[in-house]
N, C-alpha and C positions, 0 to 999 in steps of 0.2 A: 866189890866189883870183882876181883879174882876170886871171890870165894864163889860167886854165882857162875863163873866160867867155868869153874870147875864142877860143880852141880851140874851145868847142863851137860857137859862131856860125859858125867857118869849116867844121868838122867839117859840119854841117846846112846849110849853104851849096849852091848848085847850080854853084858854079865848077869848073871843071876840076882834076881830082888834081894836076896838076903845078903850078898856082895855089895850092891847099890847102898843097902842101910848099914852096913860097916863103913862105906866111903862117906856118908853123910854124916856118922858119927864124928869119923875124923875130921873132916871139914868143920863142924862143931867147936871142937876141941884145939885144932892146928892153930899155929900164928901164920902170919902172913908171908914169911919166909920158906914155912914148911907148905905152904899153898903153893906160893911161886916156884918149887922146885920141883913139885909135882907137875904142874901146868909145864913147866919148860920141857919136862921129859915127855909129856905126853903129846905136846905139841910139834916135837920132833920125830916122834912115831908113836902113833895112837895104840899100836898093838902091843905096848909095853904095859898097858892098862892089865894085862891077863897076869902077865909077872908081878907088878905091883900089888895087885889083889891079893893074891897067893902070900905075897911078902907081909902084907897088913894083917892078912888073917893069921899067918905064922906067929908075927910077933903078939897079936892080942891074945892069942892063945898061950901064949908064952908067960906073958904077965899074969894070965889068970890060972896058970898052973896047969893046964889043960894040955899044952901042946908037947909033942913027942918030939920037938927039935931042941937043942939048946941055942943059945946066943951066939957061939961061934960057928955053928953048922947055918945058921940063918945068915949071918955076915960072911960065912964061904959061900953060899948060894947067890948072895948078892955080888961078891966080887967075879966069881965066875959067869955069872950073866953080864955084867958088865965089861967084862974081858971077851968077850963072845959077842956082844953087839957093839 
C-alpha cells in the first residue's frame, strides 16, 4: 500500500519522466522503512520532491562512478536543506 502511495505521488508530479523512472526503480528496491520516510517528507511538503529527486540522482551517479559530487558534498547539501527547511 505505501509503495503504491509513493508511486501515485511520483506519477502525478511534474518531475521529468526520466526522474520518475529513477523513483520507480528506487521504489522497486527500497524497503518499507525507506518508503515510509520518503512518504512522510512528501506528505509534509510535496515541494520537497524536487530536492529528493536531485539527491536521488546524485546518489545514483555517485554509486555508478559518474557523479561529480562526493559523499561528503551530498550529505552536506542534505544537512543544509534540512536546516533551511
